[in-house]
C-alpha positions in Angstrom: 1.7 -16.7 45.1 5.0 -18.5 45.7 8.3 -16.9 44.7 11.9 -18.0 44.1 15.0 -15.8 44.1 16.8 -15.1 40.8 20.0 -13.1 40.6 21.6 -10.9 38.0 24.4 -8.3 38.0 22.2 -5.9 39.9 21.3 -8.4 42.7 18.4 -10.6 43.7 14.8 -10.4 42.5 11.7 -12.3 43.6 10.3 -14.1 40.6 7.0 -16.1 40.5 8.0 -19.7 41.3 5.9 -21.2 38.4 7.5 -19.0 35.7 10.6 -19.8 33.7 11.9 -16.3 33.3 14.6 -14.8 35.5 15.8 -11.6 37.1 16.1 -9.4 34.1 12.7 -10.3 32.8 11.1 -9.6 36.2 12.9 -6.2 36.4 11.5 -5.2 33.0 8.0 -6.3 34.0 8.2 -4.0 37.0 9.9 -1.1 35.4 7.9 -0.8 32.2 4.3 -1.0 33.0 3.2 0.7 29.8 0.3 -0.4 27.6 -1.1 -3.9 27.5 0.7 -6.7 29.2 2.7 -9.1 27.0 2.5 -6.8 24.0 5.8 -8.1 22.4 4.5 -10.0 19.4 4.9 -13.7 19.7 6.4 -13.7 16.2 9.4 -11.9 17.6 9.8 -14.5 20.3 9.7 -17.2 17.6 12.2 -15.3 15.6 14.5 -15.4 18.6 13.9 -19.1 19.1 15.1 -19.8 15.6 18.3 -17.6 16.0 19.1 -19.1 19.5 18.9 -22.6 18.1 21.0 -21.6 15.1 23.5 -19.9 17.3 23.9 -23.0 19.5 24.4 -25.2 16.4 26.9 -22.8 15.0 28.8 -22.4 18.3 29.1 -26.1 18.6 30.2 -26.5 15.0 32.9 -23.9 15.5 34.1 -25.6 18.7 33.0 -23.1 21.4 30.0 -25.1 22.8 29.5 -28.7 23.8 27.0 -30.8 21.9 25.2 -31.4 25.2 24.5 -27.7 25.7 23.6 -27.3 22.1 21.0 -30.1 22.3 19.4 -28.7 25.4 19.2 -25.2 23.9 17.8 -26.6 20.7 15.2 -28.7 22.5 13.8 -25.7 24.4 13.8 -23.6 21.2 11.8 -26.3 19.5 9.3 -26.3 22.4 9.0 -22.5 22.1 8.3 -22.8 18.4 5.4 -25.2 19.1 3.8 -22.6 21.3 4.4 -24.5 24.5 5.8 -21.6 26.4 3.9 -18.6 25.0 3.0 -17.4 28.5 6.6 -17.1 29.5 7.2 -13.9 27.5 5.4 -11.1 29.4 7.3 -8.1 28.2 6.0 -5.0 26.5 7.1 -3.2 23.4 7.8 -0.1 25.4 11.2 -1.1 26.9 14.8 -0.5 26.0 15.1 0.5 22.3 17.6 -2.3 21.7 15.2 -5.0 22.9 17.8 -6.1 25.5 15.1 -7.2 28.0 13.4 -9.4 25.4 16.7 -10.9 24.4 17.3 -11.7 28.1 13.8 -13.0 28.5 14.5 -15.6 25.9 17.9 -16.4 27.4 16.5 -16.8 30.9 13.5 -19.0 29.8 15.8 -21.2 27.7 18.3 -21.6 30.5 15.8 -22.4 33.2 13.8 -24.8 31.0 17.1 -26.5 30.0 17.9 -26.9 33.7 14.5 -28.7 34.1 15.1 -30.9 31.1 18.5 -31.9 32.6 16.5 -33.2 35.6 17.0 -30.3 38.0 14.7 -28.0 39.9 14.8 -24.3 38.9 16.4 -22.2 41.6 18.4 -25.1 43.0 22.0 -25.6 42.3 24.1 -24.0 39.5 22.3 -23.6 36.2 23.0 -26.4 33.7 22.9 -23.7 31.0 23.8 -20.1 31.7 21.6 -17.3 30.1 24.5 -15.1 29.1 27.5 -17.4 28.7 25.7 -20.2 26.9 22.3 -19.1 25.4 23.6 -15.7 24.4 27.0 -17.0 23.3 28.5 -15.1 20.3 25.6 -12.7 20.5 24.5 -9.3 21.7 21.0 -7.8 22.1 22.1 -5.3 19.5 22.4 -8.0 16.8 19.8 -10.5 18.0 16.8 -8.2 18.1 17.2 -7.0 14.5 17.7 -10.6 13.5 14.6 -11.7 15.3 12.8 -8.8 13.8 13.8 -9.7 10.3 12.9 -13.4 10.7 9.5 -12.5 12.1 8.7 -9.9 9.5 9.9 -12.0 6.6 7.8 -15.0 7.8 4.7 -13.0 8.5 4.8 -11.4 5.0 5.4 -14.6 3.1 3.0 -16.7 5.2 0.1 -14.2 5.8 0.4 -11.0 3.8 1.3 -12.2 0.3 -1.2 -15.2 0.3 -4.0 -12.8 1.4 -3.2 -10.3 -1.3 -2.9 -13.1 -3.9 -6.3 -14.6 -3.1 -8.0 -11.2 -3.4 -6.1 -10.4 -6.6 -7.2 -13.7 -8.1 -10.8 -13.1 -7.2 -10.8 -9.7 -8.7 -9.2 -11.1 -11.9 -12.1 -13.5 -12.2 -14.5 -10.7 -11.7 -12.8 -8.7 -14.3 -13.3 -11.5 -16.8 -16.8 -12.1 -15.7 -17.7 -8.4 -16.2 -15.8 -7.9 -19.4 -19.0 -7.4 -21.5 -20.8 -5.1 -19.0 -20.6 -1.7 -20.5 -21.0 1.1 -17.9 -20.5 4.8 -17.5 -17.0 5.8 -16.3 -16.5 8.5 -13.7 -13.8 11.1 -13.3 -13.9 13.9 -10.6 -16.9 11.8 -9.3 -18.7 13.0 -12.4 -20.0 11.1 -15.4 -17.3 10.4 -18.0 -17.0 8.2 -21.1 -17.9 4.5 -21.0 -15.8 1.5 -20.1 -16.6 -2.0 -19.1 -17.0 -3.1 -15.5 -14.3 -5.7 -16.3 -11.9 -2.9 -17.3 -12.7 -1.1 -14.1 -11.8 -4.2 -12.1 -8.7 -4.9 -14.2 -7.2 -1.7 -12.7 -7.6 -3.2 -9.2 -5.9 -6.4 -10.3 -3.0 -4.4 -11.7 -2.7 -2.4 -8.5 -2.4 -5.5 -6.4 0.1 -7.1 -8.8 2.3 -4.0 -8.5 1.9 -4.0 -4.7 3.0 -7.7 -4.6 6.0 -6.8 -6.8 7.0 -4.0 -4.4 6.7 -6.3 -1.4 8.8 -9.0 -2.9 11.4 -6.5 -3.8 11.5 -5.2 -0.2 12.0 -8.7 1.1 15.4 -8.8 -0.6 16.8 -6.4 2.0 14.9 -8.1 4.9 16.5 -11.4 4.3 19.8 -10.0 5.4 20.5 -10.7 9.1 22.5 -8.7 11.6 23.5 -11.7 13.7 27.3 -11.8 14.0 27.8 -8.1 14.4 27.4 -8.3 18.2 27.6 -5.0 20.0 28.6 -2.4 17.3 29.0 -4.4 14.2 32.6 -5.6 14.6 31.7 -9.2 15.6 33.6 -9.0 18.9 33.5 -12.4 20.8 32.4 -14.4 17.8 34.5 -17.3 16.3 35.7 -16.9 12.8 33.0 -17.7 10.2 30.2 -17.5 12.7 28.1 -14.9 10.9 27.9 -16.7 7.6 27.3 -20.1 9.2 24.6 -18.9 11.7 22.7 -17.3 8.8 22.8 -20.6 6.9 21.5 -22.4 10.0 18.6 -19.9 10.3 17.8 -20.4 6.7 17.9 -24.2 7.2 15.6 -24.1 10.2 13.1 -21.6 8.8 13.1 -22.8 5.2 13.6 -19.2 4.1 16.5 -17.6 2.1 18.2 -15.7 4.9 21.8 -14.7 4.6 24.3 -12.7 6.6 24.2 -8.9 6.2 27.0 -7.6 4.0 27.6 -4.7 6.4 26.9 -5.4 10.1 27.4 -1.8 11.1 24.5 -0.7 8.9 22.5 -3.7 10.1 22.7 -2.5 13.7 22.7 1.3 13.3 20.0 1.6 10.6 16.9 -0.4 9.8 16.2 0.9 6.3 15.1 -2.6 5.2 12.3 -2.5 7.7 11.4 1.0 6.6 11.4 -0.2 3.0 9.1 -3.1 3.9 6.8 -0.8 5.8 6.7 1.4 2.8 5.7 -1.5 0.6 2.9 -2.4 3.0 1.8 1.2 3.0 1.7 1.2 -0.8 -0.5 -1.9 -0.6 -2.8 -0.1 1.9 -3.1 2.8 -0.5 -4.2 0.4 -3.3 -6.6 -1.4 -1.0 -8.1 1.9 0.1 -8.8 2.8 -3.5 -10.3 -0.6 -4.2 -12.4 -0.7 -1.0 -13.7 2.8 -1.5 -14.6 2.2 -5.2 -16.5 -0.9 -4.4 -18.3 0.8 -1.5 -19.4 3.7 -3.6 -20.3 1.6 -6.7 -22.6 -0.4 -4.4 -24.1 2.6 -2.7 -27.9 2.8 -2.5 -29.2 0.3 -3.3 -32.0 2.4 -4.7 -30.9 6.0 -4.2 -27.2 5.8 -4.9 -25.1 4.5 -7.7 -26.1 0.9 -7.1 -24.1 -0.6 -10.0 -22.7 -3.4 -7.8 -24.5 -5.8 -5.6 -22.5 -6.9 -2.5 -23.2 -10.0 -0.3 -25.6 -9.1 2.5 -23.8 -10.4 5.5 -25.5 -8.9 8.5 -28.1 -6.2 9.5 -26.7 -2.7 9.1 -28.7 -0.7 11.5 -30.2 -1.0 15.0 -33.0 1.5 14.1 -33.6 1.2 10.3 -35.1 -2.2 9.5 -33.8 -3.9 6.4 -30.7 -1.7 6.1 -27.6 -3.5 4.9 -24.2 -1.8 5.0 -20.9 -2.4 3.1 -19.2 -3.6 6.2 -16.4 -5.5 4.5 -15.2 -2.4 2.5 -15.4 -0.4 5.8 -13.3 -2.9 7.7 -10.8 -3.0 4.8 -10.4 0.7 4.6 -10.0 1.1 8.4 -7.2 -1.5 8.2 -5.6 0.7 5.4 -5.8 3.8 7.6 -4.0 1.9 10.5 -1.3 0.6 8.2 -0.6 4.1 6.9 -0.3 5.3 10.4 2.0 2.5 11.3 4.2 3.5 8.5 4.6 7.0 9.9 5.8 5.4 13.2 8.2 3.1 11.4 9.6 6.1 9.3 10.2 8.2 12.4 11.7 5.3 14.3 13.9 4.4 11.3 15.2 7.9 10.9 16.4 8.0 14.5 19.3 5.6 14.4 22.2 7.4 16.3 25.8 6.4 15.8 26.2 2.6 16.0 22.7 1.7 17.1 19.1 2.4 16.3 17.2 2.2 19.6 13.6 2.1 18.2 13.8 -1.5 17.3 10.8 -2.9 19.3 8.3 -0.3 18.0 9.5 -0.8 14.4 9.0 -4.5 14.7 5.6 -4.2 16.4 4.2 -1.8 13.7 5.5 -3.7 10.7 4.2 -7.0 12.0 0.8 -5.5 12.7 0.6 -4.0 9.2 1.7 -7.3 7.7 -0.9 -9.3 9.6 -3.7 -6.8 9.2 -3.3 -6.6 5.4 -3.2 -10.4 5.0 -6.2 -10.9 7.3 -8.2 -8.1 5.8 -7.6 -9.3 2.3 -8.8 -12.8 3.2 -11.9 -11.4 5.0 -12.8 -9.0 2.1 -12.2 -11.7 -0.4 -14.3 -14.4 1.3 -17.1 -12.2 2.5 -17.4 -9.6 -0.2 -15.3 -9.8 -3.4 -16.2 -13.4 -4.2 -19.9 -12.6 -4.1 -19.9 -9.3 -6.0 -22.5 -9.1 -8.8 -23.2 -6.5 -11.5 -26.6 -4.8 -11.1 -27.0 -4.7 -14.9 -30.4 -2.9 -15.1 -28.9 0.0 -13.0 -25.7 -0.1 -15.0 -27.7 0.3 -18.2 -29.9 3.0 -16.8 -26.9 5.1 -15.7 -25.2 4.5 -19.1 -28.2 5.7 -21.1 -28.7 8.7 -18.9 -25.1 10.0 -19.2 -24.5 13.2 -21.2 -20.8 12.2 -21.7 -21.7 9.8 -24.5 -21.7 13.0 -26.5 -17.9 12.7 -26.6 -18.2 10.2 -29.4 -19.5 13.0 -31.6 -16.3 15.1 -31.3 -14.6 13.7 -34.3 -17.8 14.2 -36.4 -19.0 17.6 -35.4 -16.2 19.0 -33.1 -16.0 19.7 -29.4 -18.0 22.9 -29.3 -21.1 21.6 -31.1 -20.9 18.4 -29.0 -20.8 20.6 -25.9 -23.8 22.5 -27.1 -25.7 19.3 -27.5 -24.8 18.2 -23.9 -25.8 21.5 -22.4 -29.0 21.7 -24.3 -30.0 18.2 -23.2 -29.2 18.9 -19.6 -31.0 22.2 -19.5 -34.1 21.0 -21.3 -34.3 17.5 -19.9 -34.1 15.8 -23.2 -32.0 12.8 -24.3 -28.7 13.4 -26.1 -30.2 12.0 -29.3 -33.1 14.4 -29.2 -30.9 17.3 -28.6 -28.4 16.4 -31.3 -31.0 15.8 -34.0 -33.1 18.8 -32.8 -30.1 21.1 -33.1 -29.5 19.8 -36.6 -25.9 18.7 -35.9 -26.4 15.0 -36.9 -29.2 12.9 -38.3 -30.9 10.2 -36.3 -29.1 7.4 -38.2 -25.7 9.2 -37.8 -26.3 9.5 -34.1 -27.1 5.8 -33.8 -24.0 4.9 -35.7 -21.6 7.1 -33.9 -22.9 7.2 -30.3 -22.7 3.5 -29.5 -21.3 2.8 -26.0 -20.0 -0.6 -27.0 -17.7 1.1 -29.5 -16.4 3.6 -26.9 -14.5 1.2 -24.6 -11.2 0.8 -26.5 -9.8 -1.7 -28.8 
């Protein structure tokens, strides 16, 4: 492998000749060999590309950068956003807690690529664009990383998470309407309870997801505030007047999303409560999806020796030893994702609570976990929707069988004969293996016609 020499304030470093990064990136590569290579989410890199381009335009607008430098920086940022240089960002999450090395990774790549675009050879002559003085102008790692983090998180949630949830919600709504006349036995404490319709059962899932979406949308109000312009500690040192407001407007323009400058830059650097709130909203969604996935898994259990009230699509063989076995693989995948998201939220909560003085130095791990949660929920909802929810059918013969076998239909007699006599009927039927009707008539508490009139499951499902 051929190398070239790159220099920073700590001296010279050998860098692979075919790479665009510089000395600080290479030092980080060598000093933090933790976990998988290149684990910094590419979404963060793209968030940085948006802000670096916006910063260049803002600096030029405010008279502290030439249009030539602005255009070179912007051109490289546009290349990054097309995925052209994805292999030039090799750093891991487990680096400095401010994300300084990732900020410099972007600065170095942009500077060296700009040098190429200007018709020069990397490593020869003075750089056309300087990483710190030009690409990083009016910035600090302390305000760029949280800005990149917010851009990445907001985009991921609106482009992946929310659409995935909405698709699943819409499918469950259709199922709720489709199953509105399927009367079935309800269950509380995992035990037989009074009847409801399968449509009513599914309507609860729809409401859960609607409330989750509302919570996510609410949390995005805080995420849309950007720290850029606060520089090192929130004071805005080394930025021209009006920079913070204008740069946020430029980011909003380039992303098409409603970003704005943070009202208080000190809070935006020292605490990341907005990311904690977003993570909490994603966790709330995971809790809802866990309930939905587990319910559907159990309602489909069997198919002959379990509850068996739902028929799920049969997507693949379920066992390497039991021929013909088919498992609820989509609910299993969905619920594993939910477990991961809940765990991610614990990490984000701990990291968010550890902001000290003017800077929280857990930024990369917070970004990583929130982005993973946002992506997993969106992807899992799409998978579950396409491969399971859309194909769910009611196993009506089994639904009817369970309904007719339930002792809890006796609850309808409470208003006629009272709780204690109704309980006597249920216990008698269970002990003697009779039907409720046989027990009720045999005990003399109601006539056969009275029983038929009162104990009608279709009349027990609400108004």
